[in-house]
Residue frames as a rotation matrix with the C-alpha (Angstrom) as fourth column:
UNK 1
-0.801 0.596 0.054 26.31
-0.457 -0.668 0.588 63.91
0.386 0.446 0.807 161.27
UNK 2
-0.745 0.647 0.165 22.80
0.213 0.465 -0.859 63.48
-0.633 -0.605 -0.484 162.92
UNK 3
-0.257 0.753 0.605 19.36
0.963 0.149 0.223 63.34
0.077 0.641 -0.764 161.35
UNK 4
0.465 0.460 -0.756 18.72
0.590 -0.798 -0.123 66.89
-0.660 -0.388 -0.643 162.75
UNK 5
-0.389 -0.746 -0.541 21.42
0.051 -0.603 0.796 68.21
-0.920 0.282 0.273 160.58
UNK 6
-0.994 -0.025 -0.110 19.56
-0.109 -0.062 0.992 67.36
-0.031 0.998 0.059 157.18
UNK 7
-0.473 0.873 0.120 15.84
0.850 0.488 -0.198 66.81
-0.232 0.008 -0.973 158.14
UNK 8
-0.590 0.448 0.671 13.07
0.086 -0.793 0.604 69.04
0.803 0.414 0.430 156.92
UNK 9
-0.956 0.135 -0.261 11.62
0.243 -0.139 -0.960 70.76
-0.166 -0.981 0.100 159.91
UNK 10
-0.466 0.822 -0.328 8.49
-0.734 -0.566 -0.375 72.17
-0.494 0.066 0.867 158.14
UNK 11
-0.968 -0.010 0.251 6.73
0.105 0.891 0.441 68.97
-0.228 0.453 -0.862 157.40
UNK 12
-0.472 0.828 -0.302 3.69
-0.797 -0.255 0.548 68.79
0.377 0.499 0.780 155.18
UNK 13
-0.952 0.207 0.225 1.00
0.048 0.828 -0.559 66.42
-0.302 -0.521 -0.798 156.95
UNK 14
-0.434 0.868 -0.240 -2.49
-0.409 0.048 0.911 65.19
0.803 0.493 0.334 156.37
UNK 15
-0.344 0.517 0.783 -5.19
-0.908 0.027 -0.417 64.02
-0.237 -0.855 0.461 158.61
UNK 16
-0.717 0.161 0.678 -6.84
0.050 0.982 -0.181 60.63
-0.695 -0.096 -0.712 158.76
UNK 17
0.201 0.923 0.328 -9.85
0.554 0.169 -0.815 61.97
-0.808 0.346 -0.478 156.82
UNK 18
-0.218 -0.410 -0.886 -7.83
-0.580 -0.675 0.455 63.76
-0.785 0.613 -0.091 154.11
UNK 19
0.847 0.529 -0.056 -9.25
-0.308 0.401 -0.863 62.65
-0.434 0.748 0.502 150.69
UNK 20
0.281 -0.718 0.637 -6.87
0.596 0.650 0.470 60.47
-0.752 0.248 0.611 148.63
UNK 21
0.484 -0.115 0.867 -7.06
0.792 -0.362 -0.491 62.95
0.371 0.925 -0.084 145.69
UNK 22
0.904 -0.266 0.335 -5.97
-0.342 -0.920 0.191 65.90
0.258 -0.287 -0.923 147.95
UNK 23
0.606 -0.758 0.242 -3.13
-0.059 0.260 0.964 63.78
-0.793 -0.598 0.113 149.24
UNK 24
0.213 -0.474 0.854 -1.97
0.932 0.360 -0.033 63.14
-0.292 0.804 0.519 145.57
UNK 25
0.738 0.132 0.662 -2.29
0.419 -0.858 -0.296 66.81
0.528 0.496 -0.689 144.77
UNK 26
0.899 -0.427 0.098 -0.22
-0.350 -0.564 0.747 67.89
-0.264 -0.706 -0.657 147.80
UNK 27
0.378 -0.813 0.443 2.58
0.266 0.553 0.790 65.29
-0.887 -0.180 0.425 147.04
UNK 28
0.257 -0.253 0.933 2.70
0.966 0.043 -0.255 66.29
0.025 0.967 0.255 143.42
UNK 29
0.889 0.161 0.429 2.52
0.206 -0.977 -0.059 70.06
0.409 0.140 -0.902 144.05
UNK 30
0.747 -0.548 0.377 5.29
-0.653 -0.495 0.574 69.91
-0.128 -0.675 -0.727 146.52
UNK 31
0.294 -0.713 -0.636 7.50
-0.646 0.342 -0.683 67.16
0.705 0.612 -0.360 145.02
UNK 32
-0.338 -0.329 0.882 7.42
-0.891 0.413 -0.188 64.91
-0.303 -0.849 -0.433 148.25
UNK 33
-0.622 -0.075 -0.780 7.36
-0.428 0.866 0.258 61.15
0.656 0.494 -0.571 148.25
UNK 34
-0.283 0.554 -0.783 5.19
0.697 0.680 0.229 60.69
0.659 -0.481 -0.579 151.24
UNK 35
-0.232 0.348 0.908 3.02
-0.485 -0.851 0.202 62.49
0.843 -0.394 0.366 153.88
UNK 36
-0.964 0.045 -0.262 2.73
0.248 0.507 -0.826 61.64
0.096 -0.861 -0.500 157.57
UNK 37
-0.018 0.999 0.031 -0.78
0.201 -0.027 0.979 61.11
0.979 0.024 -0.200 158.81
UNK 38
-0.897 -0.442 -0.003 -1.03
0.122 -0.242 -0.963 63.08
0.425 -0.864 0.271 162.00
UNK 39
0.214 0.977 -0.020 -3.78
0.290 -0.044 0.956 63.05
0.933 -0.211 -0.292 164.59
UNK 40
0.992 0.125 0.007 -3.64
0.044 -0.400 0.915 65.29
0.117 -0.908 -0.403 167.77
UNK 41
0.542 -0.839 0.050 0.10
-0.837 -0.533 0.125 65.87
-0.078 -0.110 -0.991 167.07
UNK 42
-0.021 -0.515 0.857 1.00
-0.387 0.795 0.467 62.19
-0.922 -0.322 -0.216 166.80
UNK 43
-0.508 -0.285 -0.813 2.06
-0.859 0.231 0.456 60.22
0.058 0.930 -0.362 163.70
UNK 44
0.123 0.622 0.773 -0.58
-0.571 0.682 -0.457 57.61
-0.811 -0.385 0.439 163.20
UNK 45
0.535 -0.009 0.845 0.39
0.514 0.797 -0.317 56.56
-0.670 0.604 0.431 159.71
UNK 46
-0.383 -0.695 -0.609 2.17
-0.260 -0.552 0.792 57.51
-0.887 0.462 0.030 156.53
UNK 47
0.809 0.487 0.330 0.92
0.204 0.294 -0.934 57.70
-0.552 0.822 0.139 152.92
UNK 48
-0.266 -0.951 -0.155 3.64
-0.094 -0.134 0.987 57.17
-0.959 0.277 -0.053 150.33
UNK 49
-0.205 0.212 -0.956 3.77
-0.967 -0.196 0.164 57.07
-0.153 0.957 0.245 146.56
UNK 50
-0.956 -0.138 -0.260 3.64
-0.174 0.977 0.124 53.22
0.237 0.163 -0.958 146.90
UNK 51
-0.681 0.726 -0.093 0.38
0.277 0.138 -0.951 53.56
-0.678 -0.673 -0.295 148.83
UNK 52
0.103 0.617 -0.780 -1.11
-0.648 -0.554 -0.523 55.62
-0.755 0.559 0.343 145.86
UNK 53
-0.621 -0.430 -0.655 0.40
-0.780 0.255 0.572 53.33
-0.079 0.866 -0.494 143.26
UNK 54
-0.880 0.331 0.342 -1.64
0.257 0.935 -0.244 50.27
-0.401 -0.127 -0.907 144.41
UNK 55
0.002 0.965 -0.261 -4.78
-0.199 -0.256 -0.946 52.14
-0.980 0.054 0.192 143.23
UNK 56
0.480 0.221 -0.849 -3.66
-0.833 -0.190 -0.520 51.69
-0.276 0.957 0.093 139.54
UNK 57
-0.687 -0.725 0.047 -1.82
-0.703 0.679 0.212 48.20
-0.186 0.113 -0.976 139.86
UNK 58
0.073 0.661 -0.747 -3.36
-0.449 0.691 0.567 44.91
0.891 0.294 0.347 138.99
UNK 59
0.183 0.129 0.975 -4.49
-0.969 0.193 0.156 43.24
-0.168 -0.973 0.160 142.17
UNK 60
-0.726 -0.377 -0.575 -3.28
-0.436 0.899 -0.038 39.65
0.531 0.223 -0.817 142.73
UNK 61
0.269 0.960 -0.082 -6.33
-0.772 0.265 0.578 37.60
0.576 -0.092 0.812 143.07
UNK 62
-0.197 -0.417 0.888 -6.12
-0.816 0.571 0.087 34.96
-0.543 -0.707 -0.452 145.89
UNK 63
-0.414 -0.034 -0.910 -5.70
-0.589 0.772 0.239 31.37
0.694 0.634 -0.340 144.60
UNK 64
0.124 0.575 0.808 -7.84
-0.902 0.404 -0.149 28.57
-0.413 -0.711 0.569 146.02
UNK 65
-0.882 -0.378 -0.283 -7.50
-0.412 0.909 0.069 24.83
0.231 0.177 -0.957 146.06
UNK 66
0.146 0.978 0.147 -10.70
-0.968 0.111 0.225 22.95
0.204 -0.175 0.963 145.83
UNK 67
-0.910 -0.325 -0.258 -10.77
-0.242 0.921 -0.306 19.68
0.337 -0.216 -0.916 147.76
UNK 68
-0.545 0.838 -0.030 -14.12
0.835 0.540 -0.102 17.90
-0.069 -0.081 -0.994 147.46
UNK 69
0.348 0.762 0.546 -16.53
0.761 -0.570 0.309 20.81
0.547 0.308 -0.778 148.30
UNK 70
0.676 -0.174 -0.716 -14.12
0.546 -0.533 0.646 22.82
-0.494 -0.828 -0.265 150.32
UNK 71
0.714 -0.467 0.521 -12.29
0.246 -0.530 -0.812 25.80
0.655 0.708 -0.264 148.99
UNK 72
0.547 -0.590 -0.594 -8.82
0.755 0.041 0.655 26.26
-0.362 -0.806 0.468 150.68
UNK 73
0.948 -0.310 -0.070 -7.09
-0.316 -0.896 -0.313 29.70
0.034 0.319 -0.947 150.28
UNK 74
0.418 -0.908 0.026 -3.44
0.901 0.411 -0.138 29.34
0.115 0.081 0.990 149.14
UNK 75
-0.488 -0.610 0.624 -1.18
0.423 -0.791 -0.442 32.14
0.763 0.048 0.644 150.38
UNK 76
-0.801 0.113 -0.588 -2.18
0.508 -0.393 -0.767 34.92
-0.318 -0.913 0.257 152.90
UNK 77
-0.001 0.882 0.472 -5.74
0.946 -0.153 0.286 36.06
0.324 0.447 -0.834 152.57
UNK 78
0.411 0.059 -0.910 -4.73
0.617 -0.753 0.230 39.11
-0.671 -0.656 -0.346 154.63
UNK 79
-0.715 -0.696 -0.066 -2.66
0.369 -0.456 0.810 40.31
-0.593 0.556 0.582 151.73
UNK 80
-0.559 0.584 0.588 -5.74
0.723 -0.004 0.691 40.32
0.406 0.812 -0.420 149.58
UNK 81
0.465 0.776 -0.426 -7.72
0.884 -0.381 0.271 42.15
0.048 -0.503 -0.863 152.21
UNK 82
0.024 -0.582 -0.813 -4.93
0.409 -0.737 0.539 44.74
-0.912 -0.345 0.220 152.58
UNK 83
-0.889 -0.368 0.271 -4.63
0.389 -0.297 0.872 45.26
-0.241 0.881 0.407 148.81
UNK 84
-0.149 0.924 0.351 -8.46
0.815 -0.087 0.573 45.79
0.560 0.371 -0.740 148.45
UNK 85
0.431 0.292 -0.854 -8.46
0.801 -0.560 0.213 48.16
-0.416 -0.776 -0.475 151.38
UNK 86
-0.345 -0.707 -0.617 -5.71
0.283 -0.705 0.650 50.30
-0.895 0.050 0.443 149.80
UNK 87
-0.878 -0.036 0.478 -7.15
0.478 -0.143 0.867 50.15
0.037 0.989 0.143 146.27
UNK 88
-0.088 0.969 0.229 -10.66
0.773 -0.079 0.629 51.05
0.628 0.233 -0.743 147.33
UNK 89
-0.124 0.001 -0.992 -9.78
0.912 -0.394 -0.114 53.56
-0.391 -0.919 0.048 150.01
UNK 90
0.374 0.373 0.849 -10.94
0.736 -0.677 -0.027 57.16
0.565 0.634 -0.528 149.75
UNK 91
0.891 -0.124 0.436 -9.25
-0.362 -0.773 0.521 58.80
0.272 -0.622 -0.734 152.79
UNK 92
-0.096 -0.981 0.169 -5.75
-0.839 -0.012 -0.545 58.64
0.536 -0.194 -0.822 154.32
UNK 93
-0.091 -0.003 0.996 -6.91
-0.915 0.395 -0.082 56.29
-0.394 -0.918 -0.038 157.05
UNK 94
0.796 0.581 0.168 -7.90
-0.410 0.722 -0.557 53.80
-0.445 0.375 0.813 154.42
UNK 95
0.907 -0.402 -0.124 -4.62
0.012 0.320 -0.947 53.71
0.420 0.858 0.295 152.50
UNK 96
0.396 -0.810 0.433 -1.85
-0.873 -0.478 -0.097 54.65
0.285 -0.340 -0.896 154.97
UNK 97
0.070 -0.517 -0.853 0.81
0.151 0.851 -0.503 52.48
0.986 -0.094 0.138 156.16
UNK 98
0.192 -0.009 0.981 0.84
-0.919 -0.354 0.176 51.78
0.345 -0.935 -0.076 159.93
UNK 99
0.731 -0.223 -0.644 2.44
0.344 -0.695 0.632 51.42
-0.589 -0.684 -0.431 162.31
UNK 100
0.926 -0.371 0.075 4.98
-0.228 -0.704 -0.672 53.98
0.302 0.605 -0.737 161.23
UNK 101
0.328 -0.906 -0.268 8.69
0.942 0.334 0.024 53.39
0.067 -0.260 0.963 161.23
UNK 102
0.937 -0.008 0.350 10.23
-0.013 -1.000 0.012 56.44
0.350 -0.016 -0.937 162.60
UNK 103
-0.077 -0.983 -0.164 13.59
0.758 0.049 -0.651 57.86
0.648 -0.174 0.742 163.71
UNK 104
0.665 0.174 -0.727 14.73
0.643 -0.628 0.438 60.55
-0.380 -0.758 -0.529 166.25
UNK 105
0.954 -0.288 0.088 16.44
-0.214 -0.854 -0.474 63.83
0.211 0.434 -0.876 165.60
UNK 106
0.400 -0.859 0.319 19.73
-0.852 -0.221 0.475 62.60
-0.337 -0.462 -0.820 167.45
UNK 107
0.754 -0.085 0.651 20.04
0.234 0.961 -0.146 59.33
-0.613 0.263 0.745 165.31
UNK 108
-0.341 -0.913 -0.225 23.21
-0.185 -0.169 0.968 59.05
-0.922 0.371 -0.111 163.47
UNK 109
0.112 0.422 -0.900 22.67
-0.927 -0.282 -0.248 59.56
-0.359 0.861 0.360 159.60
UNK 110
-0.653 -0.457 -0.604 24.16
-0.679 0.707 0.198 56.18
0.337 0.540 -0.772 158.86
UNK 111
-0.902 0.373 0.219 21.86
0.113 0.691 -0.714 54.50
-0.418 -0.619 -0.665 161.29
UNK 112
0.013 0.960 -0.278 18.84
-0.312 -0.261 -0.914 56.19
-0.950 0.098 0.296 159.74
UNK 113
-0.097 -0.105 -0.990 20.01
-0.993 0.074 0.090 55.40
0.063 0.992 -0.112 156.11
UNK 114
-0.968 -0.225 -0.108 20.47
-0.220 0.974 -0.053 51.67
0.117 -0.028 -0.993 157.29
UNK 115
-0.446 0.867 0.222 16.77
0.088 0.289 -0.953 51.65
-0.891 -0.405 -0.205 158.63
UNK 116
0.190 0.626 -0.757 15.54
-0.715 -0.440 -0.543 53.22
-0.672 0.645 0.364 155.46
UNK 117
-0.327 -0.416 -0.849 17.37
-0.897 0.420 0.140 50.64
0.298 0.807 -0.510 153.35
UNK 118
-0.994 -0.080 0.077 16.62
-0.101 0.934 -0.344 47.51
-0.044 -0.349 -0.936 155.54
UNK 119
-0.479 0.877 0.025 13.03
0.364 0.224 -0.904 48.28
-0.799 -0.424 -0.427 156.12
UNK 120
-0.687 0.102 0.720 12.42
0.717 -0.065 0.694 49.79
0.118 0.993 -0.028 152.71
UNK 121
0.275 0.766 -0.581 10.94
0.855 -0.471 -0.216 53.11
-0.439 -0.437 -0.785 154.06
UNK 122
-0.849 -0.526 0.044 10.90
0.510 -0.796 0.328 56.44
-0.137 0.301 0.944 152.33
UNK 123
0.001 -0.705 0.709 10.33
-0.380 -0.656 -0.652 58.98
0.925 -0.269 -0.269 153.70
UNK 124
-0.188 -0.141 -0.972 11.21
0.708 0.667 -0.234 58.62
0.681 -0.732 -0.025 157.34
UNK 125
0.575 0.530 0.623 9.46
0.073 -0.792 0.606 60.65
0.815 -0.303 -0.495 159.87
UNK 126
-0.601 -0.791 -0.117 11.53
0.265 -0.060 -0.962 62.14
0.754 -0.609 0.246 162.68
UNK 127
0.520 0.837 0.168 9.79
0.013 -0.204 0.979 61.93
0.854 -0.507 -0.118 166.05
UNK 128
-0.688 -0.721 -0.087 10.95
0.196 -0.069 -0.978 63.26
0.699 -0.690 0.189 169.46
UNK 129
-0.922 0.377 0.089 8.98
-0.162 -0.165 -0.973 62.83
-0.352 -0.912 0.213 172.67
UNK 130
-0.379 0.816 0.436 6.11
0.605 0.575 -0.550 61.38
-0.700 0.056 -0.712 170.62
UNK 131
0.566 0.533 -0.628 5.75
0.017 -0.769 -0.638 64.50
-0.824 0.351 -0.445 168.43
UNK 132
0.506 -0.316 0.802 6.64
0.862 0.200 -0.465 64.94
-0.014 0.927 0.374 164.74
UNK 133
0.469 -0.397 -0.789 9.65
0.124 -0.855 0.504 67.32
-0.874 -0.334 -0.351 164.45
UNK 134
-0.201 -0.552 -0.809 10.92
-0.823 -0.352 0.445 66.59
-0.531 0.756 -0.384 160.91
UNK 135
0.836 0.290 0.466 11.19
0.018 0.833 -0.552 64.06
-0.548 0.470 0.691 158.07
UNK 136
-0.339 -0.864 -0.371 14.14
-0.670 -0.054 0.740 62.79
-0.660 0.500 -0.561 155.91
UNK 137
0.884 0.465 0.040 14.02
-0.234 0.515 -0.825 61.09
-0.404 0.720 0.564 152.53
UNK 138
0.418 -0.708 0.569 16.30
0.789 0.593 0.159 59.36
-0.450 0.383 0.807 150.17
UNK 139
0.692 -0.040 0.721 16.53
0.535 -0.641 -0.550 62.63
0.484 0.766 -0.422 148.34
UNK 140
0.935 -0.277 0.223 18.25
-0.354 -0.666 0.656 64.23
-0.034 -0.692 -0.721 151.32
UNK 141
0.449 -0.740 0.501 20.98
0.210 0.633 0.745 61.48
-0.868 -0.230 0.440 151.23
UNK 142
0.373 -0.224 0.901 21.32
0.928 0.088 -0.362 62.09
0.002 0.971 0.240 147.38
UNK 143
0.876 0.067 0.477 21.71
0.103 -0.993 -0.051 65.73
0.471 0.094 -0.877 148.05
UNK 144
0.707 -0.678 0.201 24.53
-0.397 -0.146 0.906 65.15
-0.585 -0.720 -0.373 150.54
UNK 145
0.268 -0.570 0.776 26.30
0.660 0.696 0.283 62.90
-0.702 0.436 0.563 147.97
UNK 146
0.557 0.021 0.831 25.95
0.781 -0.353 -0.515 65.50
0.283 0.935 -0.213 145.41
UNK 147
0.855 -0.270 0.443 27.56
-0.358 -0.925 0.127 68.07
0.376 -0.267 -0.887 147.66
UNK 148
0.170 -0.808 -0.564 30.23
0.105 0.584 -0.805 65.64
0.980 0.078 0.184 148.63
UNK 149
-0.038 -0.014 0.999 29.35
-0.902 -0.429 -0.040 65.78
0.430 -0.903 0.004 152.24
UNK 150
-0.673 -0.255 -0.694 30.44
-0.082 0.959 -0.272 62.70
0.735 -0.126 -0.666 154.30
UNK 151
0.443 0.887 0.130 27.80
-0.320 0.022 0.947 61.32
0.837 -0.461 0.293 156.69
UNK 152
0.479 -0.229 -0.848 30.09
0.642 0.749 0.161 59.50
0.598 -0.621 0.506 159.07
């Protein structure tokens, strides 16, 4: 079975300047876990429930070690910058995950499931020839399981 057999073809998308509140409304109204961010027909990012969740989570403040009069950051300061960018973002471009992990329509479902599991991505945009042609999510695999459809 291939990705094309289960993918959603009419994909809801947003642009880089779509407000975060509008993205949340679209996701909630349509019961989707993520929206590809598309610019000129190409996927430039994706906004998922996790990207929206960071706005309501406690941010992990960076820890510093003071040696004499020098403050040395412990950990990765880029993680703090990334958390702040996402927490304070107002449009898709501010909060989206990028680069986007994608698959193609002729990929075996087992391979797509492995990518989703190993890379912890949901949903997974389907791109052929650089253009968005569909999307699959964990719920598509749950649906197959509920219908007792083997994917191999």
